[in-house]
C-alpha positions in Angstrom: -22.1 -2.6 76.2 -22.0 0.0 73.4 -18.6 1.1 72.3 -18.5 4.9 72.9 -14.9 5.5 72.1 -13.5 4.1 68.8 -9.8 3.3 68.7 -8.4 5.9 66.4 -4.7 6.1 67.6 -2.5 3.2 68.3 0.2 5.3 70.1 -1.6 6.3 73.2 1.3 6.1 75.6 4.5 6.0 73.5 7.0 5.5 76.3 5.1 2.4 77.6 4.3 1.0 74.2 7.8 1.6 72.8 9.4 -0.2 75.8 7.0 -3.1 75.4 7.7 -3.3 71.6 11.5 -3.1 72.2 11.3 -5.8 74.9 9.2 -8.2 72.8 11.4 -7.5 69.7 14.5 -8.4 71.8 12.8 -11.6 73.1 12.0 -12.6 69.5 15.6 -11.9 68.4 17.1 -13.7 71.4 14.8 -16.7 70.8 15.6 -16.9 67.1 19.4 -16.6 67.7 19.2 -19.3 70.4 17.2 -21.7 68.3 19.5 -21.3 65.3 22.6 -21.8 67.3 21.2 -24.9 69.0 20.3 -26.2 65.5 23.8 -25.4 64.3 25.4 -27.1 67.4 23.4 -30.2 66.7 24.4 -30.2 63.0 28.0 -29.7 64.1 27.8 -32.6 66.5 26.4 -34.8 63.8 29.2 -33.8 61.5 31.8 -34.6 64.1 30.1 -37.9 65.1 30.1 -39.0 61.5 33.9 -38.6 61.5 34.0 -36.3 58.5 34.5 -32.8 59.6 35.8 -31.8 56.2 35.0 -28.1 56.7 36.1 -25.5 59.1 33.5 -24.5 61.7 33.0 -21.1 60.1 32.3 -22.8 56.7 29.8 -25.1 58.4 28.2 -22.1 60.2 27.7 -20.2 57.0 26.5 -23.3 55.2 23.9 -23.8 58.0 22.7 -20.2 57.7 22.5 -20.6 53.9 20.3 -23.7 54.4 18.2 -21.8 56.9 17.8 -18.6 54.8 14.1 -19.2 54.2 13.6 -19.2 58.0 15.6 -16.0 58.3 13.5 -14.3 55.6 10.2 -15.6 57.2 11.3 -14.2 60.6 12.0 -10.8 59.2 8.8 -10.8 57.1 6.6 -11.8 60.0 8.2 -9.7 62.8 6.5 -6.4 61.7 3.1 -8.2 61.8 3.8 -9.5 65.3 5.0 -6.1 66.5 2.0 -4.3 65.0 -0.3 -6.8 66.7 1.5 -6.2 69.9 1.0 -2.4 69.6 -2.7 -3.1 69.1 -2.8 -5.3 72.1 -0.9 -2.8 74.3 -3.5 -0.2 73.3 -6.0 -2.3 75.3 -3.9 -1.5 78.4 -2.5 1.9 77.5 -5.8 3.4 76.5 -7.6 2.8 79.8 -4.5 3.9 81.7 -4.4 7.1 79.7 -8.1 7.8 80.3 -7.6 7.1 84.0 -4.6 9.5 84.1 -6.5 12.4 82.4 -9.5 11.8 84.6 -7.4 11.8 87.8 -5.8 15.1 86.7 -9.3 16.6 86.4 -10.2 15.3 89.8 -7.0 16.8 91.3 -8.0 20.2 89.9 -11.3 19.8 91.7 -13.6 19.2 88.7 -16.5 16.8 88.5 -15.7 14.1 86.1 -17.8 11.7 83.9 -17.6 7.9 84.5 -15.4 5.9 82.2 -17.1 3.6 79.7 -14.7 0.9 78.8 -14.5 -0.1 75.1 -15.4 -3.6 74.1 -11.9 -5.2 74.2 -10.3 -3.0 76.9 -8.4 -4.8 79.6 -8.3 -3.8 83.2 -12.1 -3.8 83.6 -11.9 -4.2 87.3 -9.8 -1.1 87.7 -12.2 0.9 85.6 -15.2 -0.3 87.7 -13.4 0.6 90.9 -12.5 4.0 89.5 -16.1 4.6 88.5 -17.2 3.9 92.0 -14.7 6.5 93.2 -16.0 8.9 90.6 -19.6 8.6 92.0 -18.4 9.5 95.5 -16.1 12.3 94.1 -18.9 13.8 92.0 -21.3 13.7 95.0 -18.7 15.6 97.1 -18.0 18.2 94.4 -21.8 18.7 93.8 -22.3 19.2 97.5 -19.4 21.7 97.7 -17.5 19.4 100.0 -14.4 19.0 98.0 -12.0 17.0 100.1 -10.0 19.6 102.0 -8.1 20.8 99.0 -7.2 24.5 99.0 -6.2 26.4 95.9 -2.6 26.3 97.0 -2.8 22.5 97.5 -4.3 22.2 94.0 -1.4 24.2 92.5 1.0 22.0 94.4 -0.7 18.9 92.9 -0.4 20.4 89.4 3.4 21.0 90.0 3.8 17.4 91.2 1.8 16.2 88.2 4.3 17.8 85.8 7.2 16.3 87.8 5.6 12.9 87.6 4.9 13.3 83.9 8.6 14.0 83.2 9.6 11.0 85.4 7.1 8.6 83.8 9.3 7.9 80.9 12.0 6.7 83.2 9.9 3.9 84.8 10.7 0.4 83.4 8.3 -2.2 82.3 
C-alpha cells in the first residue's frame, strides 16, 4: 500500500494527545516514586534489622536519594524521549480519527467525499475500511441525487451541532 499522506505534524488532535501525554507522564512519575520508596523502605528495614539505626529516618532518606541520583538523572533524561515517542504513537490514532472527523463533516454538509487511504503504520484499519464502505454508498446516493432526506435546514442544524460538539470535545476524558 503506497503512503499517500506523509506525517508532517505530530499535534493532530492536541486535546486528546495532551491528555494521553499527561496521563502517561503521571504514570511514569507514580511508578518511579513508588519504586524508590519501596527501595527506601527495604533499606530502612535492613538498617533496623541490623540493629544500628544510627541516623534519623530523614537522613537515611536523603542518603538513599543521594545513592540513587544516577537513577533520578536517567529518569529525567529519558522521560522526554518516552513522551516524544508516545506523541508519535498517538499520531497513529489521532491522525485517522482527525481524517474521519473532517470527512464526516463534509458528508454532513451533503458533499461527495473521497475514500480514506490509511498510511503505512496507522492504527484503526478496520474502522477506516468500514468508513470506506460507507463512503461508497454515500457517494452513490449523492451522485444519484438521493441525498438521505437532509434538507438545507437540517444541514444547518447539523453544522450548529458540530460546533457544539467541537467545543465539548475537549471536555471528554481519555
